[in-house]
VOLUM-828189 format. One record per atom (N, C-alpha, C): residue number from 1; residue in one letter; x, y, z. Coordinates in Angstrom, 3 decimals. Layout:
# residues N
R, NUM, A, X, Y, Z
...
***
This chain:
# residues 216
R, 1, M, 0.842, -1.191, 0.000
R, 1, M, 0.000, 0.000, 0.000
R, 1, M, 0.880, 1.244, 0.000
R, 2, A, 0.369, 2.301, -0.596
R, 2, A, 1.170, 3.497, -0.818
R, 2, A, 1.123, 4.444, 0.374
R, 3, C, 2.237, 5.113, 0.596
R, 3, C, 2.363, 6.111, 1.647
R, 3, C, 3.064, 7.319, 1.046
R, 4, D, 2.456, 8.488, 1.143
R, 4, D, 3.053, 9.718, 0.625
R, 4, D, 3.509, 10.598, 1.775
R, 5, L, 4.597, 11.334, 1.545
R, 5, L, 5.040, 12.377, 2.459
R, 5, L, 4.882, 13.719, 1.763
R, 6, W, 4.288, 14.677, 2.473
R, 6, W, 4.074, 16.007, 1.916
R, 6, W, 4.715, 17.043, 2.830
R, 7, L, 5.166, 18.140, 2.238
R, 7, L, 5.680, 19.273, 2.996
R, 7, L, 4.645, 20.389, 2.992
R, 8, V, 4.351, 20.904, 4.173
R, 8, V, 3.414, 22.024, 4.333
R, 8, V, 4.204, 23.214, 4.860
R, 9, P, 4.510, 24.211, 4.013
R, 9, P, 5.275, 25.369, 4.487
R, 9, P, 4.519, 26.109, 5.591
R, 10, L, 5.200, 26.364, 6.683
R, 10, L, 4.574, 27.045, 7.822
R, 10, L, 4.791, 28.549, 7.689
R, 11, V, 4.221, 29.109, 6.633
R, 11, V, 4.347, 30.543, 6.357
R, 11, V, 3.016, 31.223, 6.609
R, 12, D, 3.076, 32.504, 6.925
R, 12, D, 1.873, 33.218, 7.331
R, 12, D, 0.807, 33.263, 6.242
R, 13, V, 1.230, 33.268, 4.957
R, 13, V, 0.230, 33.340, 3.884
R, 13, V, -0.677, 32.113, 3.884
R, 14, L, -0.166, 30.971, 4.374
R, 14, L, -0.986, 29.763, 4.465
R, 14, L, -1.626, 29.649, 5.847
R, 15, C, -0.810, 29.771, 6.892
R, 15, C, -1.293, 29.482, 8.245
R, 15, C, -2.305, 30.511, 8.749
R, 16, H, -2.210, 31.764, 8.293
R, 16, H, -3.128, 32.798, 8.752
R, 16, H, -4.307, 32.992, 7.815
R, 17, S, -4.391, 32.181, 6.795
R, 17, S, -5.509, 32.283, 5.863
R, 17, S, -6.760, 31.643, 6.467
R, 18, P, -7.924, 32.269, 6.303
R, 18, P, -9.166, 31.651, 6.805
R, 18, P, -9.490, 30.339, 6.107
R, 19, D, -8.886, 30.109, 4.960
R, 19, D, -9.114, 28.872, 4.210
R, 19, D, -8.042, 27.824, 4.468
R, 20, N, -7.207, 28.027, 5.472
R, 20, N, -6.136, 27.086, 5.768
R, 20, N, -6.711, 25.702, 6.072
R, 21, P, -6.433, 24.694, 5.233
R, 21, P, -7.009, 23.360, 5.465
R, 21, P, -6.401, 22.640, 6.665
R, 22, F, -5.294, 23.165, 7.203
R, 22, F, -4.625, 22.516, 8.335
R, 22, F, -4.870, 23.258, 9.648
R, 23, A, -5.853, 24.166, 9.658
R, 23, A, -6.077, 25.003, 10.844
R, 23, A, -6.389, 24.166, 12.081
R, 24, E, -7.253, 23.162, 11.953
R, 24, E, -7.618, 22.346, 13.110
R, 24, E, -6.423, 21.553, 13.625
R, 25, E, -5.658, 20.973, 12.702
R, 25, E, -4.484, 20.210, 13.109
R, 25, E, -3.469, 21.100, 13.819
R, 26, L, -3.211, 22.288, 13.273
R, 26, L, -2.228, 23.177, 13.886
R, 26, L, -2.683, 23.632, 15.273
R, 27, A, -3.980, 23.877, 15.434
R, 27, A, -4.503, 24.254, 16.753
R, 27, A, -4.304, 23.113, 17.751
R, 28, L, -4.553, 21.881, 17.312
R, 28, L, -4.347, 20.717, 18.177
R, 28, L, -2.867, 20.567, 18.532
R, 29, Y, -2.001, 20.750, 17.552
R, 29, Y, -0.568, 20.622, 17.819
R, 29, Y, -0.111, 21.700, 18.803
R, 30, D, -0.617, 22.925, 18.652
R, 30, D, -0.244, 23.992, 19.574
R, 30, D, -0.694, 23.666, 21.001
R, 31, R, -1.912, 23.128, 21.156
R, 31, R, -2.384, 22.752, 22.492
R, 31, R, -1.494, 21.656, 23.090
R, 32, S, -1.172, 20.653, 22.274
R, 32, S, -0.372, 19.532, 22.756
R, 32, S, 1.041, 19.978, 23.122
R, 33, L, 1.622, 20.856, 22.304
R, 33, L, 2.953, 21.378, 22.607
R, 33, L, 2.926, 22.213, 23.874
R, 34, G, 1.885, 23.040, 24.023
R, 34, G, 1.767, 23.867, 25.218
R, 34, G, 1.647, 23.035, 26.480
R, 35, E, 0.863, 21.937, 26.420
R, 35, E, 0.714, 21.052, 27.577
R, 35, E, 2.045, 20.413, 27.972
R, 36, A, 2.932, 20.245, 26.988
R, 36, A, 4.249, 19.661, 27.253
R, 36, A, 5.291, 20.722, 27.594
R, 37, G, 4.861, 21.975, 27.730
R, 37, G, 5.786, 23.054, 28.065
R, 37, G, 6.659, 23.497, 26.909
R, 38, L, 6.185, 23.261, 25.682
R, 38, L, 6.953, 23.598, 24.486
R, 38, L, 6.312, 24.772, 23.760
R, 39, P, 7.071, 25.501, 22.951
R, 39, P, 6.497, 26.603, 22.177
R, 39, P, 5.563, 26.091, 21.089
R, 40, P, 4.716, 26.953, 20.544
R, 40, P, 3.792, 26.521, 19.482
R, 40, P, 4.529, 26.231, 18.180
R, 41, V, 3.813, 25.635, 17.239
R, 41, V, 4.366, 25.395, 15.906
R, 41, V, 4.819, 26.737, 15.320
R, 42, P, 6.062, 26.826, 14.868
R, 42, P, 6.549, 28.118, 14.355
R, 42, P, 5.895, 28.468, 13.023
R, 43, V, 5.495, 29.718, 12.891
R, 43, V, 4.950, 30.235, 11.633
R, 43, V, 5.874, 31.360, 11.183
R, 44, Y, 6.324, 31.286, 9.943
R, 44, Y, 7.346, 32.206, 9.454
R, 44, Y, 6.746, 33.245, 8.518
R, 45, T, 7.405, 34.390, 8.470
R, 45, T, 7.005, 35.434, 7.539
R, 45, T, 7.257, 34.964, 6.117
R, 46, Y, 6.341, 35.305, 5.233
R, 46, Y, 6.482, 34.920, 3.823
R, 46, Y, 7.821, 35.392, 3.264
R, 47, M, 8.478, 34.522, 2.496
R, 47, M, 9.733, 34.876, 1.832
R, 47, M, 9.591, 34.598, 0.338
R, 48, P, 10.147, 35.458, -0.511
R, 48, P, 10.104, 35.180, -1.957
R, 48, P, 10.692, 33.810, -2.251
R, 49, G, 10.027, 33.087, -3.119
R, 49, G, 10.474, 31.748, -3.467
R, 49, G, 9.813, 30.670, -2.652
R, 50, L, 9.133, 31.046, -1.565
R, 50, L, 8.403, 30.078, -0.751
R, 50, L, 6.931, 30.436, -0.853
R, 51, S, 6.218, 29.730, -1.705
R, 51, S, 4.866, 30.130, -2.076
R, 51, S, 3.824, 29.765, -1.051
R, 52, G, 4.131, 28.807, -0.197
R, 52, G, 3.101, 28.301, 0.701
R, 52, G, 2.366, 27.114, 0.118
R, 53, D, 2.752, 26.695, -1.080
R, 53, D, 2.094, 25.548, -1.697
R, 53, D, 2.509, 24.256, -0.993
R, 54, V, 1.536, 23.378, -0.795
R, 54, V, 1.796, 22.055, -0.238
R, 54, V, 2.307, 21.162, -1.367
R, 55, A, 3.394, 20.430, -1.124
R, 55, A, 4.006, 19.663, -2.212
R, 55, A, 4.464, 18.299, -1.723
R, 56, P, 4.368, 17.268, -2.587
R, 56, P, 4.884, 15.945, -2.203
R, 56, P, 6.402, 15.957, -2.183
R, 57, V, 6.977, 15.168, -1.278
R, 57, V, 8.430, 15.098, -1.195
R, 57, V, 8.943, 13.668, -1.345
R, 58, A, 8.093, 12.665, -1.046
R, 58, A, 8.542, 11.272, -1.145
R, 58, A, 7.342, 10.350, -1.188
R, 59, G, 7.572, 9.138, -1.673
R, 59, G, 6.547, 8.106, -1.692
R, 59, G, 7.178, 6.737, -1.554
R, 60, F, 6.550, 5.866, -0.763
R, 60, F, 7.057, 4.507, -0.562
R, 60, F, 5.913, 3.661, -0.038
R, 61, D, 6.161, 2.380, 0.192
R, 61, D, 5.082, 1.538, 0.689
R, 61, D, 5.233, 1.307, 2.191
R, 62, Y, 4.111, 0.989, 2.832
R, 62, Y, 4.064, 0.865, 4.292
R, 62, Y, 5.009, -0.210, 4.805
R, 63, D, 5.069, -1.346, 4.125
R, 63, D, 5.946, -2.413, 4.591
R, 63, D, 7.395, -1.939, 4.653
R, 64, A, 7.818, -1.209, 3.626
R, 64, A, 9.198, -0.732, 3.602
R, 64, A, 9.456, 0.241, 4.754
R, 65, L, 8.466, 1.059, 5.091
R, 65, L, 8.595, 1.955, 6.240
R, 65, L, 8.816, 1.156, 7.523
R, 66, H, 8.070, 0.065, 7.693
R, 66, H, 8.233, -0.766, 8.882
R, 66, H, 9.564, -1.520, 8.849
R, 67, F, 10.059, -1.850, 7.670
R, 67, F, 11.388, -2.455, 7.565
R, 67, F, 12.436, -1.511, 8.171
R, 68, L, 12.340, -0.218, 7.822
R, 68, L, 13.296, 0.754, 8.347
R, 68, L, 13.121, 0.918, 9.855
R, 69, R, 11.883, 0.957, 10.326
R, 69, R, 11.640, 1.072, 11.767
R, 69, R, 12.216, -0.136, 12.506
R, 70, R, 12.073, -1.314, 11.910
R, 70, R, 12.640, -2.523, 12.509
R, 70, R, 14.157, -2.401, 12.621
R, 71, A, 14.804, -1.924, 11.551
R, 71, A, 16.264, -1.769, 11.565
R, 71, A, 16.683, -0.801, 12.666
R, 72, Y, 15.943, 0.291, 12.826
R, 72, Y, 16.288, 1.268, 13.864
R, 72, Y, 16.157, 0.658, 15.253
R, 73, L, 15.083, -0.073, 15.497
R, 73, L, 14.897, -0.692, 16.809
R, 73, L, 16.011, -1.697, 17.111
R, 74, L, 16.365, -2.505, 16.126
R, 74, L, 17.456, -3.461, 16.318
R, 74, L, 18.746, -2.735, 16.680
R, 75, Q, 19.039, -1.661, 15.960
R, 75, Q, 20.254, -0.890, 16.223
R, 75, Q, 20.217, -0.279, 17.626
R, 76, M, 19.078, 0.299, 18.004
R, 76, M, 18.944, 0.943, 19.308
R, 76, M, 19.104, -0.053, 20.452
R, 77, C, 18.650, -1.269, 20.236
R, 77, C, 18.656, -2.279, 21.299
R, 77, C, 19.931, -3.121, 21.299
R, 78, G, 20.896, -2.751, 20.457
R, 78, G, 22.172, -3.449, 20.444
R, 78, G, 22.121, -4.817, 19.800
R, 79, L, 21.138, -5.032, 18.917
R, 79, L, 20.999, -6.306, 18.230
R, 79, L, 21.496, -6.186, 16.793
R, 80, A, 21.804, -7.300, 16.179
R, 80, A, 22.290, -7.287, 14.797
R, 80, A, 21.191, -6.817, 13.849
R, 81, V, 21.531, -5.893, 12.972
R, 81, V, 20.573, -5.401, 11.975
R, 81, V, 20.657, -6.324, 10.773
R, 82, T, 19.679, -7.205, 10.672
R, 82, T, 19.660, -8.217, 9.610
R, 82, T, 18.544, -7.909, 8.619
R, 83, P, 18.756, -8.204, 7.342
R, 83, P, 17.696, -7.962, 6.350
R, 83, P, 16.607, -9.025, 6.429
R, 84, V, 15.408, -8.660, 5.980
R, 84, V, 14.292, -9.602, 5.897
R, 84, V, 13.578, -9.386, 4.573
R, 85, D, 12.899, -10.425, 4.113
R, 85, D, 12.124, -10.326, 2.878
R, 85, D, 10.694, -9.869, 3.129
R, 86, E, 10.191, -10.144, 4.332
R, 86, E, 8.835, -9.713, 4.681
R, 86, E, 8.745, -9.530, 6.189
R, 87, L, 7.763, -8.717, 6.604
R, 87, L, 7.595, -8.492, 8.033
R, 87, L, 7.029, -9.747, 8.681
R, 88, G, 7.606, -10.104, 9.805
R, 88, G, 7.134, -11.289, 10.515
R, 88, G, 6.952, -10.994, 11.982
R, 89, G, 6.864, -12.042, 12.750
R, 89, G, 6.611, -11.907, 14.171
R, 89, G, 7.740, -11.257, 14.933
R, 90, D, 8.955, -11.284, 14.361
R, 90, D, 10.071, -10.706, 15.110
R, 90, D, 9.908, -9.204, 15.301
R, 91, Y, 9.285, -8.517, 14.325
R, 91, Y, 9.070, -7.073, 14.455
R, 91, Y, 8.060, -6.784, 15.567
R, 92, E, 6.975, -7.564, 15.610
R, 92, E, 5.986, -7.387, 16.676
R, 92, E, 6.608, -7.680, 18.037
R, 93, Q, 7.453, -8.696, 18.095
R, 93, Q, 8.136, -9.009, 19.353
R, 93, Q, 9.061, -7.874, 19.771
R, 94, L, 9.749, -7.278, 18.804
R, 94, L, 10.605, -6.136, 19.115
R, 94, L, 9.797, -5.002, 19.723
R, 95, L, 8.644, -4.703, 19.120
R, 95, L, 7.805, -3.618, 19.624
R, 95, L, 7.308, -3.906, 21.033
R, 96, E, 6.995, -5.167, 21.296
R, 96, E, 6.503, -5.534, 22.629
R, 96, E, 7.639, -5.529, 23.656
R, 97, M, 8.763, -6.121, 23.305
R, 97, M, 9.870, -6.243, 24.247
R, 97, M, 10.523, -4.898, 24.557
R, 98, F, 10.580, -4.039, 23.550
R, 98, F, 11.270, -2.766, 23.719
R, 98, F, 10.295, -1.593, 23.512
R, 99, E, 9.108, -1.739, 24.088
R, 99, E, 8.068, -0.720, 23.906
R, 99, E, 8.518, 0.639, 24.430
R, 100, A, 9.183, 0.659, 25.580
R, 100, A, 9.633, 1.935, 26.144
R, 100, A, 10.594, 2.644, 25.185
R, 101, T, 11.494, 1.871, 24.567
R, 101, T, 12.425, 2.451, 23.590
R, 101, T, 11.670, 2.930, 22.357
R, 102, A, 10.730, 2.121, 21.895
R, 102, A, 9.950, 2.485, 20.706
R, 102, A, 9.180, 3.780, 20.929
R, 103, K, 8.625, 3.960, 22.127
R, 103, K, 7.816, 5.151, 22.414
R, 103, K, 8.652, 6.425, 22.466
R, 104, Q, 9.966, 6.274, 22.610
R, 104, Q, 10.848, 7.443, 22.614
R, 104, Q, 11.346, 7.798, 21.218
R, 105, S, 11.001, 6.975, 20.225
R, 105, S, 11.531, 7.160, 18.875
R, 105, S, 10.550, 7.892, 17.979
R, 106, H, 11.018, 8.973, 17.384
R, 106, H, 10.182, 9.739, 16.455
R, 106, H, 9.997, 8.996, 15.136
R, 107, L, 10.939, 8.136, 14.783
R, 107, L, 10.808, 7.329, 13.568
R, 107, L, 9.825, 6.189, 13.766
R, 108, V, 9.900, 5.516, 14.917
R, 108, V, 9.095, 4.313, 15.149
R, 108, V, 7.708, 4.648, 15.663
R, 109, W, 7.621, 5.527, 16.670
R, 109, W, 6.339, 5.762, 17.349
R, 109, W, 5.553, 6.846, 16.628
R, 110, H, 4.981, 6.478, 15.501
R, 110, H, 4.285, 7.437, 14.645
R, 110, H, 3.313, 6.664, 13.780
R, 111, Y, 2.131, 7.219, 13.562
R, 111, Y, 1.197, 6.568, 12.643
R, 111, Y, 1.822, 6.545, 11.247
R, 112, D, 1.532, 5.499, 10.486
R, 112, D, 2.102, 5.432, 9.132
R, 112, D, 1.108, 5.857, 8.062
R, 113, H, -0.091, 6.268, 8.473
R, 113, H, -1.079, 6.702, 7.489
R, 113, H, -1.547, 8.125, 7.760
R, 114, A, -1.043, 8.746, 8.832
R, 114, A, -1.446, 10.098, 9.198
R, 114, A, -0.392, 10.642, 10.156
R, 115, G, -0.600, 11.872, 10.603
R, 115, G, 0.316, 12.438, 11.576
R, 115, G, 1.344, 13.350, 10.953
R, 116, S, 2.084, 14.041, 11.796
R, 116, S, 2.985, 15.091, 11.325
R, 116, S, 4.284, 15.122, 12.112
R, 117, Y, 5.269, 15.754, 11.483
R, 117, Y, 6.491, 16.173, 12.143
R, 117, Y, 6.586, 17.684, 11.981
R, 118, V, 6.932, 18.383, 13.056
R, 118, V, 7.047, 19.837, 13.000
R, 118, V, 8.485, 20.241, 13.281
R, 119, P, 8.933, 21.398, 12.736
R, 119, P, 10.327, 21.819, 12.910
R, 119, P, 10.585, 22.439, 14.279
R, 120, L, 10.359, 21.654, 15.307
R, 120, L, 10.695, 21.995, 16.688
R, 120, L, 11.473, 20.819, 17.273
R, 121, D, 12.413, 21.097, 18.155
R, 121, D, 13.232, 20.037, 18.731
R, 121, D, 12.701, 19.666, 20.108
R, 122, F, 12.222, 18.447, 20.262
R, 122, F, 11.799, 17.955, 21.572
R, 122, F, 12.146, 16.479, 21.672
R, 123, A, 12.254, 16.000, 22.913
R, 123, A, 12.896, 14.710, 23.168
R, 123, A, 12.105, 13.518, 22.657
R, 124, A, 10.858, 13.382, 23.071
R, 124, A, 10.057, 12.203, 22.723
R, 124, A, 8.822, 12.629, 21.942
R, 125, P, 8.269, 11.752, 21.096
R, 125, P, 7.036, 12.089, 20.390
R, 125, P, 5.928, 12.448, 21.377
R, 126, L, 5.118, 13.436, 21.034
R, 126, L, 4.006, 13.830, 21.889
R, 126, L, 2.806, 12.944, 21.600
R, 127, S, 2.151, 12.516, 22.657
R, 127, S, 1.006, 11.618, 22.504
R, 127, S, 0.007, 11.895, 23.613
R, 128, N, -1.229, 12.208, 23.227
R, 128, N, -2.306, 12.373, 24.200
R, 128, N, -3.599, 11.883, 23.553
R, 129, E, -4.688, 11.942, 24.290
R, 129, E, -5.948, 11.391, 23.782
R, 129, E, -6.392, 12.087, 22.510
R, 130, E, -6.254, 13.409, 22.480
R, 130, E, -6.672, 14.161, 21.286
R, 130, E, -5.853, 13.765, 20.068
R, 131, L, -4.538, 13.671, 20.248
R, 131, L, -3.684, 13.307, 19.119
R, 131, L, -3.981, 11.886, 18.646
R, 132, L, -4.117, 10.954, 19.593
R, 132, L, -4.339, 9.556, 19.218
R, 132, L, -5.704, 9.362, 18.563
R, 133, A, -6.660, 10.210, 18.894
R, 133, A, -7.982, 10.114, 18.272
R, 133, A, -7.976, 10.669, 16.854
R, 134, G, -6.941, 11.414, 16.524
R, 134, G, -6.884, 12.021, 15.195
R, 134, G, -5.712, 11.530, 14.388
R, 135, S, -4.679, 12.351, 14.345
R, 135, S, -3.565, 12.070, 13.436
R, 135, S, -2.443, 11.268, 14.073
R, 136, G, -2.529, 10.987, 15.365
R, 136, G, -1.506, 10.172, 15.989
R, 136, G, -0.403, 10.995, 16.623
R, 137, P, 0.633, 10.337, 17.174
R, 137, P, 1.716, 11.047, 17.853
R, 137, P, 2.337, 12.130, 16.961
R, 138, L, 2.752, 13.225, 17.619
R, 138, L, 3.371, 14.345, 16.909
R, 138, L, 4.880, 14.249, 17.064
R, 139, G, 5.598, 14.262, 15.941
R, 139, G, 7.039, 14.099, 15.966
R, 139, G, 7.796, 15.389, 15.695
R, 140, S, 9.095, 15.339, 15.972
R, 140, S, 10.009, 16.451, 15.742
R, 140, S, 10.861, 16.167, 14.502
R, 141, S, 10.927, 17.129, 13.591
R, 141, S, 11.778, 16.965, 12.403
R, 141, S, 13.246, 16.856, 12.796
R, 142, H, 13.664, 17.623, 13.827
R, 142, H, 15.050, 17.556, 14.295
R, 142, H, 15.387, 16.140, 14.779
R, 143, A, 14.497, 15.588, 15.627
R, 143, A, 14.750, 14.261, 16.196
R, 143, A, 14.682, 13.179, 15.127
R, 144, L, 13.749, 13.318, 14.173
R, 144, L, 13.668, 12.353, 13.078
R, 144, L, 14.982, 12.331, 12.307
R, 145, L, 15.533, 13.493, 12.028
R, 145, L, 16.793, 13.556, 11.283
R, 145, L, 17.924, 12.882, 12.065
R, 146, R, 17.980, 13.117, 13.371
R, 146, R, 19.023, 12.482, 14.189
R, 146, R, 18.890, 10.962, 14.156
R, 147, E, 17.662, 10.458, 14.234
R, 147, E, 17.454, 9.013, 14.239
R, 147, E, 17.798, 8.402, 12.886
R, 148, L, 17.490, 9.109, 11.818
R, 148, L, 17.864, 8.617, 10.490
R, 148, L, 19.384, 8.549, 10.352
R, 149, E, 20.072, 9.557, 10.851
R, 149, E, 21.537, 9.539, 10.789
R, 149, E, 22.108, 8.409, 11.652
R, 150, Y, 21.439, 8.100, 12.752
R, 150, Y, 21.910, 7.047, 13.647
R, 150, Y, 21.844, 5.673, 12.983
R, 151, V, 20.777, 5.403, 12.226
R, 151, V, 20.590, 4.073, 11.648
R, 151, V, 21.220, 3.951, 10.261
R, 152, A, 21.692, 5.040, 9.702
R, 152, A, 22.133, 5.052, 8.298
R, 152, A, 23.202, 4.008, 8.001
R, 153, A, 24.260, 3.986, 8.790
R, 153, A, 25.384, 3.083, 8.496
R, 153, A, 24.962, 1.623, 8.534
R, 154, A, 23.990, 1.290, 9.383
R, 154, A, 23.553, -0.104, 9.515
R, 154, A, 22.884, -0.616, 8.243
R, 155, I, 22.367, 0.303, 7.405
R, 155, I, 21.726, -0.114, 6.153
R, 155, I, 22.543, 0.321, 4.938
R, 156, G, 23.802, 0.682, 5.190
R, 156, G, 24.713, 0.950, 4.085
R, 156, G, 24.664, 2.340, 3.514
R, 157, I, 24.300, 3.351, 4.318
R, 157, I, 24.248, 4.738, 3.842
R, 157, I, 25.222, 5.584, 4.649
R, 158, D, 25.984, 6.421, 3.954
R, 158, D, 26.814, 7.430, 4.609
R, 158, D, 25.960, 8.676, 4.764
R, 159, P, 25.522, 9.025, 5.998
R, 159, P, 24.607, 10.157, 6.153
R, 159, P, 25.229, 11.491, 5.748
R, 160, A, 26.558, 11.573, 5.734
R, 160, A, 27.220, 12.803, 5.314
R, 160, A, 27.261, 12.934, 3.791
R, 161, N, 27.035, 11.825, 3.093
R, 161, N, 27.064, 11.840, 1.630
R, 161, N, 26.046, 10.824, 1.104
R, 162, P, 24.755, 11.071, 1.331
R, 162, P, 23.747, 10.084, 0.942
R, 162, P, 23.564, 10.026, -0.569
R, 163, P, 23.022, 8.916, -1.061
R, 163, P, 22.731, 8.812, -2.502
R, 163, P, 21.675, 9.829, -2.937
R, 164, A, 21.477, 9.898, -4.241
R, 164, A, 20.473, 10.823, -4.783
R, 164, A, 19.086, 10.460, -4.265
R, 165, V, 18.280, 11.474, -4.056
R, 165, V, 16.923, 11.283, -3.543
R, 165, V, 16.010, 10.825, -4.678
R, 166, P, 15.180, 9.803, -4.460
R, 166, P, 14.224, 9.384, -5.495
R, 166, P, 13.240, 10.498, -5.820
R, 167, E, 12.692, 10.457, -7.014
R, 167, E, 11.693, 11.444, -7.412
R, 167, E, 10.431, 11.286, -6.560
R, 168, P, 9.816, 12.389, -6.140
R, 168, P, 8.554, 12.281, -5.403
R, 168, P, 7.433, 11.829, -6.323
R, 169, P, 6.339, 11.324, -5.772
R, 169, P, 5.222, 10.908, -6.622
R, 169, P, 4.674, 12.081, -7.422
R, 170, G, 4.286, 11.816, -8.655
R, 170, G, 3.773, 12.876, -9.505
R, 170, G, 2.381, 13.322, -9.141
R, 171, A, 1.652, 12.476, -8.423
R, 171, A, 0.290, 12.788, -8.008
R, 171, A, 0.010, 12.047, -6.713
R, 172, P, -0.967, 12.498, -5.930
R, 172, P, -1.288, 11.796, -4.674
R, 172, P, -1.679, 10.350, -4.939
R, 173, T, -1.251, 9.461, -4.056
R, 173, T, -1.623, 8.055, -4.159
R, 173, T, -2.591, 7.718, -3.035
R, 174, S, -3.542, 6.871, -3.303
R, 174, S, -4.529, 6.492, -2.295
R, 174, S, -3.974, 5.357, -1.442
R, 175, L, -4.630, 5.137, -0.295
R, 175, L, -4.170, 4.117, 0.646
R, 175, L, -4.126, 2.739, 0.003
R, 176, E, -5.134, 2.426, -0.833
R, 176, E, -5.223, 1.091, -1.423
R, 176, E, -4.366, 0.938, -2.667
R, 177, E, -3.837, 2.043, -3.163
R, 177, E, -3.066, 2.013, -4.401
R, 177, E, -1.696, 1.382, -4.162
R, 178, R, -1.190, 0.692, -5.172
R, 178, R, 0.157, 0.122, -5.074
R, 178, R, 1.185, 1.255, -5.053
R, 179, A, 2.127, 1.150, -4.143
R, 179, A, 3.160, 2.176, -4.037
R, 179, A, 4.078, 2.129, -5.252
R, 180, P, 4.623, 3.287, -5.641
R, 180, P, 5.594, 3.275, -6.743
R, 180, P, 6.770, 2.370, -6.403
R, 181, A, 7.227, 1.628, -7.378
R, 181, A, 8.355, 0.718, -7.150
R, 181, A, 9.623, 1.529, -6.917
R, 182, P, 10.430, 1.145, -5.921
R, 182, P, 11.697, 1.853, -5.707
R, 182, P, 12.641, 1.601, -6.871
R, 183, P, 13.618, 2.482, -7.046
R, 183, P, 14.606, 2.259, -8.112
R, 183, P, 15.292, 0.915, -7.922
R, 184, Q, 15.620, 0.282, -9.025
R, 184, Q, 16.312, -1.001, -8.944
R, 184, Q, 17.665, -0.813, -8.269
R, 185, E, 17.873, -1.548, -7.212
R, 185, E, 19.107, -1.406, -6.454
R, 185, E, 19.474, -2.758, -5.866
R, 186, D, 20.719, -3.094, -5.973
R, 186, D, 21.196, -4.328, -5.369
R, 186, D, 21.436, -4.105, -3.881
R, 187, G, 21.441, -5.190, -3.143
R, 187, G, 21.749, -5.094, -1.726
R, 187, G, 20.581, -5.528, -0.876
R, 188, P, 20.880, -6.029, 0.311
R, 188, P, 19.832, -6.589, 1.166
R, 188, P, 18.931, -5.547, 1.810
R, 189, F, 19.334, -4.281, 1.827
R, 189, F, 18.550, -3.246, 2.502
R, 189, F, 17.999, -2.220, 1.508
R, 190, A, 17.706, -2.659, 0.283
R, 190, A, 17.261, -1.721, -0.756
R, 190, A, 15.985, -0.999, -0.352
R, 191, R, 15.027, -1.728, 0.233
R, 191, R, 13.753, -1.086, 0.587
R, 191, R, 13.934, -0.112, 1.751
R, 192, E, 14.738, -0.497, 2.743
R, 192, E, 14.993, 0.408, 3.866
R, 192, E, 15.695, 1.683, 3.385
R, 193, R, 16.633, 1.513, 2.458
R, 193, R, 17.372, 2.664, 1.941
R, 193, R, 16.444, 3.619, 1.178
R, 194, H, 15.512, 3.056, 0.434
R, 194, H, 14.570, 3.886, -0.326
R, 194, H, 13.725, 4.752, 0.616
R, 195, V, 13.227, 4.163, 1.683
R, 195, V, 12.435, 4.926, 2.651
R, 195, V, 13.321, 5.937, 3.378
R, 196, W, 14.530, 5.511, 3.751
R, 196, W, 15.454, 6.419, 4.447
R, 196, W, 15.677, 7.683, 3.627
R, 197, L, 15.917, 7.521, 2.339
R, 197, L, 16.190, 8.678, 1.485
R, 197, L, 14.990, 9.625, 1.416
R, 198, G, 13.775, 9.070, 1.349
R, 198, G, 12.596, 9.911, 1.315
R, 198, G, 12.392, 10.667, 2.618
R, 199, L, 12.526, 9.966, 3.742
R, 199, L, 12.371, 10.609, 5.046
R, 199, L, 13.472, 11.635, 5.295
R, 200, H, 14.692, 11.312, 4.880
R, 200, H, 15.808, 12.235, 5.068
R, 200, H, 15.591, 13.513, 4.264
R, 201, A, 15.118, 13.374, 3.037
R, 201, A, 14.828, 14.556, 2.222
R, 201, A, 13.743, 15.397, 2.875
R, 202, A, 12.706, 14.740, 3.406
R, 202, A, 11.616, 15.472, 4.059
R, 202, A, 12.112, 16.193, 5.303
R, 203, A, 12.919, 15.519, 6.129
R, 203, A, 13.390, 16.121, 7.372
R, 203, A, 14.320, 17.301, 7.107
R, 204, T, 15.248, 17.151, 6.170
R, 204, T, 16.185, 18.241, 5.901
R, 204, T, 15.460, 19.441, 5.292
R, 205, R, 14.510, 19.198, 4.418
R, 205, R, 13.755, 20.311, 3.835
R, 205, R, 12.819, 20.931, 4.848
R, 206, S, 12.270, 20.121, 5.748
R, 206, S, 11.422, 20.659, 6.812
R, 206, S, 12.182, 21.689, 7.635
R, 207, L, 13.433, 21.373, 7.983
R, 207, L, 14.225, 22.285, 8.793
R, 207, L, 14.724, 23.479, 7.981
R, 208, A, 15.093, 23.257, 6.729
R, 208, A, 15.622, 24.338, 5.901
R, 208, A, 14.536, 25.340, 5.518
R, 209, Q, 13.321, 24.834, 5.261
R, 209, Q, 12.237, 25.679, 4.764
R, 209, Q, 11.271, 26.113, 5.855
R, 210, G, 11.352, 25.492, 7.036
R, 210, G, 10.335, 25.753, 8.042
R, 210, G, 9.012, 25.138, 7.650
R, 211, S, 9.035, 23.858, 7.270
R, 211, S, 7.829, 23.167, 6.804
R, 211, S, 7.442, 22.036, 7.770
R, 212, M, 6.181, 21.719, 7.754
R, 212, M, 5.662, 20.570, 8.493
R, 212, M, 5.605, 19.375, 7.547
R, 213, I, 5.977, 18.198, 8.035
R, 213, I, 5.881, 16.971, 7.243
R, 213, I, 4.590, 16.263, 7.616
R, 214, I, 3.815, 15.868, 6.629
R, 214, I, 2.598, 15.113, 6.925
R, 214, I, 2.609, 13.803, 6.136
R, 215, F, 2.078, 12.763, 6.767
R, 215, F, 1.855, 11.484, 6.092
R, 215, F, 0.489, 11.523, 5.437
R, 216, S, 0.397, 10.918, 4.279
R, 216, S, -0.888, 10.873, 3.578
R, 216, S, -1.065, 9.509, 2.934
***
């Protein structure tokens, strides 16, 4: 099944518009951040070249996303990062055995069909009843980037010199639609690498542009 990542520029022309389609989500995120003693989602003054348009940044399939999450958990728990052909019971066992570690991870503890990352730095994903009833835990783009850099070497990526980023999807993909096939690549971690590159591109652009990352 297909999973898209989109960037939502947090600029005043979008966020202060009465037609802002993300107004409810941003209000919820501000409440959740405030309850955690954190500042609200940053909104930036419009800059030339940043239109406020929402744009896709990456696309991959859900299984591949969980493959990468599995690799991160194995690395965090001091276990060997081994490739797999399909998700099995070992991933569920990892989540159960190391739930406390998983809940601290912005990469792992996040809905894969909804939810956001915002360009604020905070330690653990935010989770409360309101968030879980809607888009799921709220993540930090800063922390996501750190976690991607942490797991990179285990799947054969130099985070200081990553491979070229795959092209984003040309149009939105639906949940039931088949995800675009990753570029042909040899190696046991090809699917994890494909997702890593998409998430890394989203996180770095989120911080550079002041954008929110959303799953769709």
